[in-house]
MIDOMAR-978014 format. One record per residue (C-alpha): x, y, z; residue number from 1. Coordinates in steps of 0.2 Angstrom, whole numbers, always signed. Last residue first. Example, Ala and Ser with C-alpha at 12.3 -4.5 7.8 and 13.67 -1.06 7.14 Angstrom:
BEGIN
+-------+-------+-------+-----+
:     u :     v :     w :   k :
+-------+-------+-------+-----+
:   +68 :    -5 :   +36 :   2 :
:   +62 :   -22 :   +39 :   1 :
+-------+-------+-------+-----+
***
This chain:
BEGIN
+-------+-------+-------+-----+
:     u :     v :     w :   k :
+-------+-------+-------+-----+
:  -225 :   +33 :  -163 : 309 :
:  -236 :   +18 :  -157 : 308 :
:  -254 :   +20 :  -152 : 307 :
:  -259 :    +9 :  -137 : 306 :
:  -272 :   +22 :  -131 : 305 :
:  -274 :   +37 :  -142 : 304 :
:  -269 :   +53 :  -133 : 303 :
:  -271 :   +69 :  -143 : 302 :
:  -256 :   +81 :  -142 : 301 :
:  -260 :   +99 :  -138 : 300 :
:  -250 :   +99 :  -122 : 299 :
:  -240 :   +83 :  -120 : 298 :
:  -225 :   +91 :  -112 : 297 :
:  -235 :  +101 :  -100 : 296 :
:  -228 :  +119 :  -102 : 295 :
:  -214 :  +125 :   -91 : 294 :
:  -205 :  +133 :  -106 : 293 :
:  -189 :  +123 :  -104 : 292 :
:  -174 :  +135 :  -106 : 291 :
:  -164 :  +140 :  -122 : 290 :
:  -176 :  +153 :  -127 : 289 :
:  -179 :  +159 :  -110 : 288 :
:  -174 :  +177 :  -112 : 287 :
:  -181 :  +178 :  -130 : 286 :
:  -198 :  +171 :  -125 : 285 :
:  -198 :  +181 :  -109 : 284 :
:  -195 :  +197 :  -120 : 283 :
:  -208 :  +193 :  -133 : 282 :
:  -221 :  +189 :  -119 : 281 :
:  -217 :  +205 :  -110 : 280 :
:  -219 :  +215 :  -127 : 279 :
:  -236 :  +206 :  -130 : 278 :
:  -242 :  +210 :  -113 : 277 :
:  -236 :  +228 :  -114 : 276 :
:  -246 :  +230 :  -131 : 275 :
:  -262 :  +223 :  -123 : 274 :
:  -261 :  +233 :  -107 : 273 :
:  -257 :  +249 :  -117 : 272 :
:  -270 :  +248 :  -131 : 271 :
:  -284 :  +256 :  -120 : 270 :
:  -273 :  +272 :  -119 : 269 :
:  -271 :  +272 :  -138 : 268 :
:  -289 :  +272 :  -141 : 267 :
:  -292 :  +285 :  -128 : 266 :
:  -282 :  +298 :  -138 : 265 :
:  -268 :  +306 :  -129 : 264 :
:  -273 :  +324 :  -124 : 263 :
:  -272 :  +319 :  -105 : 262 :
:  -285 :  +327 :   -94 : 261 :
:  -282 :  +319 :   -77 : 260 :
:  -296 :  +307 :   -80 : 259 :
:  -289 :  +300 :   -96 : 258 :
:  -272 :  +295 :   -87 : 257 :
:  -282 :  +287 :   -74 : 256 :
:  -291 :  +275 :   -86 : 255 :
:  -274 :  +270 :   -94 : 254 :
:  -267 :  +267 :   -77 : 253 :
:  -282 :  +256 :   -73 : 252 :
:  -278 :  +244 :   -87 : 251 :
:  -260 :  +244 :   -84 : 250 :
:  -263 :  +239 :   -65 : 249 :
:  -276 :  +226 :   -71 : 248 :
:  -263 :  +218 :   -82 : 247 :
:  -251 :  +217 :   -68 : 246 :
:  -265 :  +210 :   -58 : 245 :
:  -268 :  +196 :   -69 : 244 :
:  -249 :  +192 :   -70 : 243 :
:  -247 :  +192 :   -51 : 242 :
:  -261 :  +181 :   -49 : 241 :
:  -256 :  +169 :   -63 : 240 :
:  -239 :  +168 :   -54 : 239 :
:  -247 :  +160 :   -39 : 238 :
:  -257 :  +148 :   -51 : 237 :
:  -242 :  +142 :   -61 : 236 :
:  -244 :  +137 :   -79 : 235 :
:  -229 :  +147 :   -84 : 234 :
:  -237 :  +163 :   -78 : 233 :
:  -233 :  +171 :   -95 : 232 :
:  -239 :  +156 :  -104 : 231 :
:  -256 :  +156 :   -95 : 230 :
:  -255 :  +175 :   -97 : 229 :
:  -256 :  +173 :  -116 : 228 :
:  -272 :  +163 :  -115 : 227 :
:  -280 :  +175 :  -103 : 226 :
:  -275 :  +189 :  -114 : 225 :
:  -285 :  +180 :  -128 : 224 :
:  -300 :  +179 :  -116 : 223 :
:  -298 :  +197 :  -112 : 222 :
:  -300 :  +202 :  -130 : 221 :
:  -313 :  +216 :  -128 : 220 :
:  -323 :  +206 :  -115 : 219 :
:  -338 :  +217 :  -120 : 218 :
:  -340 :  +209 :  -137 : 217 :
:  -359 :  +214 :  -137 : 216 :
:  -363 :  +225 :  -123 : 215 :
:  -370 :  +219 :  -106 : 214 :
:  -370 :  +231 :   -92 : 213 :
:  -362 :  +229 :   -74 : 212 :
:  -344 :  +232 :   -80 : 211 :
:  -332 :  +226 :   -66 : 210 :
:  -344 :  +217 :   -54 : 209 :
:  -358 :  +208 :   -63 : 208 :
:  -351 :  +208 :   -80 : 207 :
:  -333 :  +204 :   -78 : 206 :
:  -338 :  +193 :   -64 : 205 :
:  -349 :  +183 :   -75 : 204 :
:  -335 :  +181 :   -88 : 203 :
:  -323 :  +175 :   -75 : 202 :
:  -337 :  +163 :   -69 : 201 :
:  -337 :  +156 :   -87 : 200 :
:  -318 :  +153 :   -86 : 199 :
:  -321 :  +144 :   -70 : 198 :
:  -334 :  +133 :   -78 : 197 :
:  -323 :  +129 :   -93 : 196 :
:  -309 :  +124 :   -80 : 195 :
:  -321 :  +112 :   -72 : 194 :
:  -327 :  +104 :   -88 : 193 :
:  -309 :  +103 :   -96 : 192 :
:  -301 :   +97 :   -80 : 191 :
:  -315 :   +83 :   -77 : 190 :
:  -313 :   +77 :   -95 : 189 :
:  -295 :   +76 :   -94 : 188 :
:  -295 :   +67 :   -78 : 187 :
:  -308 :   +54 :   -84 : 186 :
:  -298 :   +51 :  -100 : 185 :
:  -281 :   +49 :   -91 : 184 :
:  -288 :   +37 :   -77 : 183 :
:  -271 :   +34 :   -69 : 182 :
:  -267 :   +15 :   -69 : 181 :
:  -248 :   +16 :   -70 : 180 :
:  -249 :   +11 :   -89 : 179 :
:  -261 :   +26 :   -91 : 178 :
:  -249 :   +38 :   -83 : 177 :
:  -235 :   +32 :   -95 : 176 :
:  -246 :   +35 :  -110 : 175 :
:  -252 :   +52 :  -103 : 174 :
:  -234 :   +59 :  -102 : 173 :
:  -233 :   +77 :   -97 : 172 :
:  -251 :   +82 :   -95 : 171 :
:  -257 :   +66 :   -88 : 170 :
:  -242 :   +65 :   -76 : 169 :
:  -246 :   +83 :   -70 : 168 :
:  -264 :   +78 :   -66 : 167 :
:  -258 :   +63 :   -57 : 166 :
:  -247 :   +73 :   -46 : 165 :
:  -261 :   +85 :   -43 : 164 :
:  -272 :   +70 :   -38 : 163 :
:  -258 :   +65 :   -26 : 162 :
:  -258 :   +82 :   -17 : 161 :
:  -246 :   +96 :   -14 : 160 :
:  -241 :  +104 :   -31 : 159 :
:  -257 :  +104 :   -41 : 158 :
:  -269 :  +104 :   -27 : 157 :
:  -260 :  +116 :   -16 : 156 :
:  -258 :  +128 :   -30 : 155 :
:  -276 :  +126 :   -35 : 154 :
:  -282 :  +129 :   -17 : 153 :
:  -271 :  +145 :   -15 : 152 :
:  -276 :  +153 :   -31 : 151 :
:  -295 :  +148 :   -28 : 150 :
:  -294 :  +156 :   -11 : 149 :
:  -289 :  +173 :   -19 : 148 :
:  -301 :  +171 :   -33 : 147 :
:  -316 :  +168 :   -21 : 146 :
:  -310 :  +184 :   -11 : 145 :
:  -312 :  +194 :   -27 : 144 :
:  -328 :  +186 :   -32 : 143 :
:  -336 :  +190 :   -15 : 142 :
:  -332 :  +209 :   -17 : 141 :
:  -318 :  +219 :    -8 : 140 :
:  -322 :  +231 :    +6 : 139 :
:  -308 :  +230 :   +19 : 138 :
:  -294 :  +224 :    +6 : 137 :
:  -289 :  +240 :    -2 : 136 :
:  -292 :  +252 :   +12 : 135 :
:  -283 :  +241 :   +24 : 134 :
:  -268 :  +237 :   +12 : 133 :
:  -263 :  +256 :   +12 : 132 :
:  -259 :  +257 :   +31 : 131 :
:  -269 :  +244 :   +42 : 130 :
:  -283 :  +254 :   +51 : 129 :
:  -296 :  +248 :   +39 : 128 :
:  -294 :  +229 :   +42 : 127 :
:  -305 :  +228 :   +57 : 126 :
:  -319 :  +235 :   +46 : 125 :
:  -320 :  +219 :   +35 : 124 :
:  -334 :  +222 :   +23 : 123 :
:  -337 :  +208 :   +11 : 122 :
:  -345 :  +216 :    -4 : 121 :
:  -361 :  +210 :   -12 : 120 :
:  -363 :  +205 :   -30 : 119 :
:  -377 :  +212 :   -41 : 118 :
:  -376 :  +229 :   -34 : 117 :
:  -378 :  +238 :   -51 : 116 :
:  -385 :  +228 :   -65 : 115 :
:  -388 :  +241 :   -79 : 114 :
:  -397 :  +237 :   -95 : 113 :
:  -387 :  +242 :  -110 : 112 :
:  -390 :  +226 :  -121 : 111 :
:  -404 :  +216 :  -113 : 110 :
:  -414 :  +210 :  -128 : 109 :
:  -398 :  +209 :  -139 : 108 :
:  -389 :  +198 :  -127 : 107 :
:  -394 :  +181 :  -134 : 106 :
:  -388 :  +185 :  -152 : 105 :
:  -372 :  +193 :  -147 : 104 :
:  -369 :  +178 :  -134 : 103 :
:  -372 :  +166 :  -148 : 102 :
:  -360 :  +174 :  -160 : 101 :
:  -345 :  +176 :  -148 : 100 :
:  -347 :  +159 :  -140 :  99 :
:  -347 :  +150 :  -157 :  98 :
:  -332 :  +160 :  -163 :  97 :
:  -323 :  +157 :  -147 :  96 :
:  -328 :  +138 :  -147 :  95 :
:  -323 :  +136 :  -165 :  94 :
:  -305 :  +144 :  -161 :  93 :
:  -303 :  +131 :  -147 :  92 :
:  -309 :  +117 :  -158 :  91 :
:  -297 :  +122 :  -172 :  90 :
:  -282 :  +123 :  -159 :  89 :
:  -287 :  +106 :  -152 :  88 :
:  -287 :   +97 :  -168 :  87 :
:  -300 :   +83 :  -166 :  86 :
:  -296 :   +67 :  -155 :  85 :
:  -314 :   +62 :  -156 :  84 :
:  -315 :   +57 :  -137 :  83 :
:  -302 :   +69 :  -130 :  82 :
:  -303 :   +84 :  -141 :  81 :
:  -321 :   +84 :  -148 :  80 :
:  -329 :   +76 :  -132 :  79 :
:  -319 :   +88 :  -121 :  78 :
:  -325 :  +103 :  -130 :  77 :
:  -343 :   +98 :  -129 :  76 :
:  -341 :   +94 :  -110 :  75 :
:  -333 :  +112 :  -109 :  74 :
:  -348 :  +119 :  -117 :  73 :
:  -359 :  +109 :  -105 :  72 :
:  -349 :  +115 :   -90 :  71 :
:  -350 :  +133 :   -96 :  70 :
:  -369 :  +132 :   -97 :  69 :
:  -371 :  +124 :   -81 :  68 :
:  -359 :  +135 :   -71 :  67 :
:  -367 :  +150 :   -78 :  66 :
:  -384 :  +144 :   -73 :  65 :
:  -378 :  +140 :   -56 :  64 :
:  -370 :  +157 :   -55 :  63 :
:  -387 :  +166 :   -59 :  62 :
:  -397 :  +155 :   -47 :  61 :
:  -385 :  +160 :   -33 :  60 :
:  -386 :  +178 :   -38 :  59 :
:  -405 :  +179 :   -38 :  58 :
:  -413 :  +193 :   -47 :  57 :
:  -423 :  +181 :   -57 :  56 :
:  -425 :  +188 :   -74 :  55 :
:  -412 :  +202 :   -74 :  54 :
:  -400 :  +190 :   -65 :  53 :
:  -402 :  +176 :   -77 :  52 :
:  -400 :  +187 :   -93 :  51 :
:  -385 :  +196 :   -87 :  50 :
:  -376 :  +180 :   -80 :  49 :
:  -380 :  +171 :   -96 :  48 :
:  -372 :  +185 :  -106 :  47 :
:  -356 :  +186 :   -96 :  46 :
:  -353 :  +167 :   -95 :  45 :
:  -356 :  +166 :  -114 :  44 :
:  -344 :  +180 :  -117 :  43 :
:  -331 :  +172 :  -105 :  42 :
:  -333 :  +155 :  -114 :  41 :
:  -331 :  +163 :  -131 :  40 :
:  -315 :  +172 :  -126 :  39 :
:  -308 :  +157 :  -117 :  38 :
:  -309 :  +146 :  -132 :  37 :
:  -290 :  +144 :  -135 :  36 :
:  -288 :  +130 :  -122 :  35 :
:  -275 :  +117 :  -127 :  34 :
:  -278 :  +100 :  -118 :  33 :
:  -263 :   +92 :  -109 :  32 :
:  -271 :   +90 :   -92 :  31 :
:  -261 :  +105 :   -86 :  30 :
:  -269 :  +114 :  -100 :  29 :
:  -286 :  +113 :   -93 :  28 :
:  -281 :  +118 :   -75 :  27 :
:  -271 :  +132 :   -82 :  26 :
:  -286 :  +139 :   -92 :  25 :
:  -297 :  +139 :   -77 :  24 :
:  -284 :  +148 :   -67 :  23 :
:  -282 :  +161 :   -82 :  22 :
:  -301 :  +164 :   -82 :  21 :
:  -302 :  +167 :   -63 :  20 :
:  -287 :  +179 :   -65 :  19 :
:  -294 :  +188 :   -79 :  18 :
:  -311 :  +191 :   -70 :  17 :
:  -300 :  +197 :   -55 :  16 :
:  -289 :  +209 :   -65 :  15 :
:  -300 :  +223 :   -67 :  14 :
:  -307 :  +224 :   -50 :  13 :
:  -289 :  +221 :   -42 :  12 :
:  -282 :  +235 :   -54 :  11 :
:  -296 :  +247 :   -49 :  10 :
:  -292 :  +244 :   -30 :   9 :
:  -273 :  +246 :   -34 :   8 :
:  -276 :  +262 :   -44 :   7 :
:  -287 :  +270 :   -30 :   6 :
:  -274 :  +266 :   -17 :   5 :
:  -260 :  +273 :   -27 :   4 :
:  -270 :  +289 :   -30 :   3 :
:  -274 :  +291 :   -11 :   2 :
:  -256 :  +288 :    -6 :   1 :
+-------+-------+-------+-----+
***
């Protein structure tokens, strides 16, 4: 029981940054814009949070700065994809390359500096008597509780509100939505900026909670895993939670295998979450090959008002 509890706690810690990033990506792609820049946005969120927390010591100022920088990058992405109708795949790849390069440059002065205790835990001692779940949920950090509330809020927003209906209409058929008076451009811009902010917060959580030390390329491909998990979750926030923590369990299992003295090289153990993610995506693609993918129908297609096809 003790081992299971530790694995689940590690899985939540590992999966939370990924969950926040996936939720940001779902919001962006629900509006019809392909998001392949998650890796760069997470790296920028991580390095900015490291720099700001070291220089200010304030978590609130750090998060505000991360939101501002991520929002500006999202605005740039929106300008390219929505206003200039640039290729969304190329723009996403450019965002990843830009974020990786700039974060490496900005992070050189603070590389290796520890940031332990940056995010406080929310202690709920009344949960401790509950078997198994009590030890897991009684001492989680604020980012984790934020991610839980975000999943619920996004699910209700997308599936239970008129604005969520507008968002789905914009993602599926922007021309029809425009005819009905829905502000397609404004919704796409808002989703890109807010989604980019969430992805940046995911990078901040990765640094401030999971690995409290900046190292170049510290995301280790988690941004790309987030892109894959958006498809895995079929653009659904509830499924995104399950997918992110599934990745977290695989990640923590590899670490636990190293602790018990396994002779398997650590490089192969670190590959487990990524290999399993690819295999699961292949299996789901094969199983659902004759079914709708669940993706917004206008995903990746620039919308030009009054254009005839």
